[in-house]
C-alpha positions in Angstrom: 53.9 -12.4 24.7 56.9 -11.8 25.8 59.2 -12.9 28.6 58.9 -9.5 30.3 55.1 -9.0 29.9 54.7 -12.6 31.0 56.9 -11.9 34.2 54.9 -9.0 34.9 51.7 -10.3 34.9 49.9 -11.0 38.1 49.2 -14.4 38.9 45.4 -16.3 38.4 45.7 -16.1 42.6 46.1 -12.3 42.7 43.5 -11.7 39.9 40.7 -13.5 41.8 41.8 -11.6 45.0 41.5 -8.4 43.3 38.3 -9.6 41.9 36.9 -10.6 45.5 38.1 -7.2 47.1 36.2 -5.2 44.6 32.9 -7.4 44.5 33.0 -7.1 48.1 33.8 -3.3 48.0 30.6 -2.8 45.9 28.7 -5.2 47.7 29.3 -3.1 50.9 28.4 0.1 49.4 24.9 -1.3 47.9 24.3 -2.4 51.5 24.9 1.3 53.1 23.1 2.3 50.4 19.7 0.1 51.0 20.6 0.6 54.5 20.4 4.3 54.6 17.6 4.3 52.5 15.4 1.9 54.4 16.3 3.9 57.4 14.8 7.2 55.9 11.4 7.6 57.5 9.7 8.8 54.0 11.2 5.5 52.0 10.0 2.6 53.8 10.9 -0.6 51.8 7.9 -1.9 50.1 9.0 -4.6 48.0 5.5 -5.7 46.9 4.2 -2.2 46.2 7.7 -1.8 43.9 6.7 -5.1 41.9 3.3 -3.8 41.2 4.9 -0.5 39.9 6.8 -2.5 37.3 4.2 -4.8 36.4 1.0 -6.1 37.9 -2.1 -8.7 36.5 -5.2 -7.2 35.7 -8.1 -9.2 34.5 -5.7 -12.2 33.8 -3.3 -10.2 31.8 0.0 -8.6 32.8 0.4 -5.0 32.4 3.1 -2.3 32.8 2.9 0.1 36.2 4.1 3.1 36.0 8.0 2.3 36.5 6.8 -0.6 33.8 5.6 2.2 31.5 8.7 4.3 31.9 11.0 1.1 31.3 9.3 0.5 27.9 9.3 3.9 26.7 13.1 4.3 27.4 13.6 1.1 25.3 11.3 2.6 22.6 13.3 5.9 22.9 16.3 4.3 22.3 15.3 2.1 19.9 14.1 4.8 17.6 16.8 7.2 18.4 19.6 4.8 16.9 18.1 5.2 13.6 18.9 8.9 13.2 22.2 8.7 15.5 23.2 5.9 12.8 22.5 8.1 9.8 23.8 11.4 10.6 26.9 9.8 12.2 27.3 8.1 9.1 27.0 11.1 6.9 28.9 13.5 9.0 31.7 10.8 9.5 32.1 10.1 5.6 32.0 14.4 5.2 35.0 14.1 8.1 36.9 11.5 6.1 36.5 13.0 2.4 39.5 14.3 0.6 37.6 17.4 0.0 38.7 20.2 2.0 35.4 21.7 2.1 33.4 18.8 2.8 36.1 18.2 5.8 35.7 21.5 6.9 31.7 21.5 6.8 31.7 18.0 8.5 34.1 19.0 11.2 32.2 22.1 11.9 28.8 20.4 12.3 30.3 17.7 14.6 31.9 20.5 16.6 28.6 22.2 16.9 26.7 19.3 18.2 29.0 17.9 20.6 29.8 21.1 22.4 26.0 21.9 22.9 24.7 20.6 26.2 22.2 18.1 25.6 19.9 19.9 27.9 19.9 22.9 25.8 19.7 21.3 22.7 16.5 19.8 23.5 14.8 22.7 24.4 15.8 24.4 21.3 14.8 21.2 19.2 11.2 21.2 21.3 10.2 24.6 21.7 11.7 25.8 18.3 11.6 23.6 15.5 9.8 20.3 16.0 7.3 20.7 18.8 4.7 22.4 17.0 5.0 20.7 13.7 4.9 17.2 15.5 1.9 18.6 17.5 -0.2 19.6 14.3 0.2 15.9 13.1 -2.4 13.3 13.5 -0.6 10.7 15.4 -3.3 8.5 16.1 -3.2 7.2 12.7 0.5 6.1 13.0 0.1 4.8 16.3 -2.9 2.5 15.2 -0.8 0.4 12.8 -0.4 -3.0 14.3 3.6 -2.9 13.8 4.0 0.9 15.1 1.5 0.3 18.2 3.8 -1.3 20.2 6.9 0.1 19.3 5.5 3.9 19.8 4.1 5.6 23.2 0.2 6.9 23.1 -1.1 9.7 20.9 -0.8 12.3 23.5 3.2 11.4 24.3 4.3 11.6 20.4 5.6 15.4 20.0 7.7 15.2 23.1 8.6 11.7 21.9 9.7 12.8 18.1 11.4 15.8 19.7 13.4 13.6 21.9 14.4 11.5 19.4 15.6 14.0 16.8 17.5 15.5 20.0 19.4 12.1 20.6 20.0 11.3 16.9 21.7 14.9 16.2 23.8 14.9 19.5 24.8 11.2 19.5 25.3 11.2 16.2 28.2 14.1 16.4 29.8 11.1 18.4 29.2 8.5 16.2 30.7 10.5 13.2 33.8 10.9 15.3 33.7 6.8 15.6 33.2 6.4 11.5 35.9 8.8 10.5 38.4 7.2 13.0 37.5 3.3 11.7 37.7 4.7 8.3 41.3 5.8 9.3 42.1 3.0 10.8 42.5 0.6 7.2 45.4 0.7 5.6 46.1 3.2 2.8 46.9 0.3 0.8 43.6 -1.1 0.9 42.6 2.1 -1.0 45.4 1.8 -3.6 44.7 -2.0 -4.2 41.0 -0.7 -4.7 42.0 2.4 -7.5 44.6 -0.1 -9.4 41.3 -2.7 -9.8 39.5 0.3 -11.3 36.8 1.2 -8.4 36.1 4.6 -7.7 36.3 5.9 -4.7 32.7 5.3 -3.6 32.6 1.7 -4.3 35.9 1.7 -2.9 34.6 2.8 0.3 31.2 0.8 0.1 32.4 -2.6 -1.1 35.8 -2.6 0.5 36.7 0.2 3.3 33.5 0.3 5.2 33.6 -3.7 5.7 36.8 -3.4 7.2 36.4 -0.5 8.9 33.1 -1.9 10.7 35.7 -4.2 12.8 37.0 -1.2 14.2 34.3 0.6 15.2 32.0 -2.0 16.9 33.8 -1.4 20.6 33.1 2.4 20.6 29.8 1.8 19.0 28.7 -0.1 21.6 30.0 2.4 24.1 27.8 4.9 22.4 24.7 3.2 22.3 25.2 2.9 26.2 25.5 6.6 26.4 22.3 7.0 24.4 20.5 4.6 27.0 21.6 6.9 29.7 21.4 10.1 28.0 17.8 9.3 27.4 17.0 10.8 30.8 17.8 14.1 30.1 14.6 13.8 27.8 12.2 14.0 31.0 12.2 17.5 31.0 10.2 17.8 28.2 7.8 15.1 30.0 8.7 12.4 27.7 7.4 9.7 30.1 10.7 7.7 30.2 12.0 5.7 33.4 13.1 8.8 35.0 10.3 11.3 34.5 7.9 7.9 35.6 10.3 7.3 38.9 10.1 10.9 39.8 6.2 11.3 39.7 5.7 7.6 41.2 8.3 8.5 44.3 6.5 11.6 44.9 3.3 10.5 44.8 3.7 7.4 47.1 6.9 8.1 48.8 8.9 5.4 47.8 12.2 7.0 47.0 14.8 4.8 47.9 13.0 1.7 46.5 12.3 4.0 43.1 15.5 5.1 42.4 17.9 2.0 43.0 15.1 0.3 41.0 15.8 3.0 38.2 19.6 2.7 38.7 19.4 -1.1 38.4 17.5 -1.0 35.1 19.6 1.7 33.7 22.6 -0.8 34.6 21.4 -4.2 33.1 20.2 -2.2 29.8 23.6 -0.7 29.4 25.2 -4.6 30.4 23.1 -6.1 27.8 24.3 -3.3 24.8 27.7 -4.2 25.8 27.2 -8.1 25.9 25.6 -7.7 22.4 28.7 -5.8 21.2 31.2 -8.1 22.3 29.1 -11.2 20.9 29.2 -9.0 17.3 32.6 -8.0 18.0 33.9 -11.9 18.4 31.9 -12.6 15.5 33.2 -10.3 12.9 37.1 -11.3 14.2 36.1 -14.9 13.3 
């Protein structure tokens, strides 16, 4: 670190003071929201009812309530959507990084189309015109009956909408992952390509064995942010009746009137999920750095 940078860097006391101000502001905002929400005549605070809405004990077993079911389905939807998002992003990213102009053109146009379509419009197109009828014709009871998949998939009735949501998120988020892959490959020094070619590696072998392993280090931080974005974008899938957290929260709050408790709890759940993804990404980045 240069002397100028060390001189301009704030002291530890100043940093702690700024952190304290930010935390105090956040706490004051949270207190104001809770106070205003709790004061509403249609939303009395009922912590016990809220806890039962997440998980309750029945016949000696812990069972999810409406909000717990929504949280579980959000995790399921995010998990399954990561798979097509990764595949679509890798394929489009490799096209965008190809030395062939035709491949770059095709990959670029597909990325532009998917990135510039609103996800709300895209999910309607996918569900009502592409996959809805096809998914509804599949006997999902055989799939969901498998021991491994029974916990990773929703009930049979919700599978058509769930499949549409997975494909929509996979395509939409995959377009952003494609740019991350392209930028990661571009971040590897050109000398690595030349060194691989001098050793007799083909372009495909160079990409698989030399370039991509190095590019992963550049990709981890933006991929972490994109995974968090996928979790937040999953809330849009409530418009096709995917029973994720936002859909369940909307139905539950309308039926019992716990508006404040439900939406503040949903906000906290999304926040904790995104923070967990960020922590995992930082740990992966540190491991790759070592």
